[in-house]
C-alpha positions in Angstrom: 76.5 214.8 -73.3 77.6 211.2 -73.6 77.6 209.9 -77.2 76.5 206.3 -77.7 77.8 204.6 -80.9 75.5 202.1 -82.6 77.0 199.7 -85.1 74.8 198.1 -87.7 75.6 195.0 -89.7 76.9 195.9 -93.2 76.7 199.5 -92.4 79.2 202.0 -91.4 79.5 203.7 -88.2 77.4 206.7 -87.4 77.1 208.9 -84.4 73.9 209.2 -82.3 73.0 212.0 -80.0 70.3 212.0 -77.3 68.0 214.9 -77.5 68.7 217.6 -74.9 66.6 217.5 -71.6 63.9 220.1 -71.3 64.9 222.9 -69.1 62.6 225.2 -67.2 62.6 228.5 -69.0 63.9 231.2 -66.9 61.7 234.3 -66.6 61.9 236.3 -69.7 62.9 239.4 -67.9 65.3 237.5 -65.4 64.1 239.7 -62.5 65.1 238.2 -59.0 62.0 239.7 -57.4 59.7 238.0 -59.8 61.6 234.7 -59.2 61.2 235.1 -55.5 57.5 235.8 -55.7 57.1 232.7 -57.9 58.9 230.6 -55.3 56.9 232.1 -52.5 53.6 231.5 -54.4 54.6 227.9 -55.0 55.5 227.4 -51.4 52.2 228.9 -50.2 50.3 226.9 -52.8 52.0 223.7 -51.5 51.4 224.8 -47.9 47.7 225.5 -48.5 47.3 222.2 -50.4 49.1 220.3 -47.6 47.0 222.0 -44.9 43.8 221.3 -46.8 44.7 217.6 -47.3 45.7 217.3 -43.6 42.5 219.1 -42.5 40.4 216.7 -44.6 42.2 213.7 -43.3 41.9 214.9 -39.7 38.2 215.6 -40.3 37.7 212.1 -41.7 39.6 210.5 -38.8 37.8 212.6 -36.2 34.5 211.7 -37.8 35.3 208.0 -37.6 36.5 208.2 -34.0 33.5 210.4 -33.0 31.1 208.0 -34.7 32.7 205.0 -32.9 32.6 206.8 -29.6 29.0 207.9 -30.2 28.0 204.3 -31.0 29.5 203.1 -27.8 28.1 205.9 -25.7 24.7 205.3 -27.3 24.8 201.6 -26.4 25.8 202.4 -22.8 23.0 205.0 -22.6 20.5 202.6 -24.1 21.4 199.8 -21.7 21.0 202.1 -18.7 17.7 203.5 -20.0 16.6 199.9 -20.7 17.6 198.8 -17.2 15.7 201.7 -15.6 12.6 201.1 -17.7 12.8 197.4 -16.9 13.1 198.2 -13.2 10.2 200.6 -13.4 8.1 198.1 -15.2 9.0 195.4 -12.7 8.1 197.7 -9.8 4.8 198.6 -11.4 3.9 195.0 -12.0 4.9 194.0 -8.5 2.8 196.6 -6.7 -0.4 194.5 -6.7 1.7 191.6 -5.3 3.2 193.8 -2.6 -0.3 194.9 -1.6 -1.4 191.3 -1.4 1.6 190.5 0.8 0.8 193.4 3.1 -2.8 192.4 3.3 -1.9 188.8 3.9 0.5 189.8 6.7 -2.2 192.0 8.3 -4.7 189.1 8.0 -2.3 186.7 9.5 -1.5 189.0 12.4 -5.2 189.6 13.1 -5.9 185.8 12.8 -3.0 185.0 15.2 -4.3 187.6 17.6 -7.8 186.3 17.5 -6.6 182.8 18.0 -4.6 183.8 21.0 -7.6 185.6 22.5 -9.8 182.6 21.8 -7.2 180.3 23.5 -7.1 182.6 26.5 -10.9 182.6 26.7 -11.0 178.8 26.5 -8.4 178.4 29.2 -10.2 180.8 31.5 -13.5 178.9 30.9 -12.0 175.5 31.6 -10.2 176.9 34.7 -13.4 178.3 36.1 -15.2 175.0 35.5 -12.4 173.1 37.2 -12.4 175.5 40.2 -16.1 175.3 40.5 -16.0 171.5 40.4 -13.2 171.4 43.0 -14.9 173.8 45.3 -18.1 171.8 45.0 -16.4 168.6 46.1 -14.0 170.2 48.6 -15.3 173.6 49.8 -13.1 173.5 52.8 -10.2 174.4 50.6 -11.3 178.0 51.1 -10.5 177.7 54.8 -7.0 176.4 53.8 -6.5 179.5 51.7 -7.7 181.7 54.5 -5.2 180.2 56.9 -2.4 180.7 54.5 -3.5 184.4 54.0 -3.5 185.1 57.7 0.1 184.1 58.1 1.1 186.8 55.6 -1.2 189.5 56.9 0.2 192.2 59.2 -0.9 192.8 62.8 -2.3 190.4 65.3 -4.9 187.8 64.3 -7.6 188.6 66.7 -11.2 189.2 65.6 -10.7 187.2 62.4 -13.7 187.1 60.1 -14.0 185.0 57.0 -16.7 186.1 54.5 -18.0 183.5 52.2 -20.9 182.9 49.8 -23.9 181.7 51.9 -24.1 178.4 50.0 -20.4 177.6 50.5 -20.6 178.7 54.1 -23.4 176.2 54.7 -21.6 173.4 52.9 -18.4 173.9 55.0 -20.3 173.8 58.2 -22.0 170.6 57.0 -18.8 168.9 55.7 -16.3 170.1 58.3 -18.1 171.3 61.4 -15.0 171.2 63.6 -13.0 173.4 61.3 -15.9 175.7 60.8 -16.3 176.1 64.5 -12.6 177.2 64.8 -13.3 180.3 62.7 -15.9 183.0 62.5 -17.6 182.4 59.2 -19.8 185.2 57.9 -22.2 184.5 55.0 -22.0 187.3 52.5 -24.6 187.4 49.7 -22.4 189.9 47.7 -19.8 187.3 47.2 -20.1 184.8 44.3 -19.3 181.1 44.6 -15.6 180.7 45.1 -15.0 184.1 46.5 -13.6 184.7 50.0 -12.5 187.7 52.1 -10.4 187.5 55.3 -10.7 190.5 57.6 -8.9 191.3 60.8 -8.8 194.4 63.0 -5.9 195.8 61.0 -6.1 194.3 57.5 -8.3 192.7 54.8 -7.3 190.2 52.1 -9.2 189.0 49.0 -8.4 185.3 48.5 -11.2 184.6 46.1 -10.8 182.4 43.2 -11.7 185.0 40.6 -8.8 187.5 41.5 -6.4 184.6 41.6 -7.6 183.3 38.3 -7.4 186.8 36.8 -3.8 187.1 38.0 -2.9 183.8 36.4 -4.7 184.7 33.2 -2.9 188.1 32.9 0.5 186.3 33.3 -0.5 183.7 30.7 -1.8 186.4 28.3 1.5 188.3 28.5 3.5 185.2 27.8 1.4 184.2 24.8 1.4 187.7 23.3 5.2 187.9 23.8 5.6 184.8 21.7 3.4 186.2 19.0 
């Protein structure tokens, strides 16, 4: 032990000693087995304490991490559920509009179809009136059609008969007697005005205005409907 000397003024020298440090008392019996058990117990106590503190710290850290992850997962799930609910609400709200759009499309289709049919009917009506007026002024055009038909008919052109409406037959003989005399005109009450049939020994041709008009109208109808 180091001795520190303190000198006081007007006083003599005197020695000073520090008190001895406390020492852990050895086991009274000094048994090594007891000492070893004490060391082992202290080590186990420290180990248990350290394990408990580490477990508590890990539990707190895990709780914080789990809470943060749970918050993030909850937000993501909430956003997805909100999106799905919003989409469902939008679809539900849009169903009446979709029905209106479908109904309007069907109405427009029906309207366009009716308009096309009306247009065809108007064209056919006007065409008939034009044909009737033309035949009234120039009935000999039926003879021109008959001559054109004969050039395309098979077989020889002997015994040719041209069947006409009686009224038109009389007008042709009146307006063009020389042309009427060149053909064998047959009045046929079954034929309407503008109708004409050309017959030979081997063939028969319908060159009436109605079938020609029907053919033109069918072609026009196909064209108009294809555009629709």
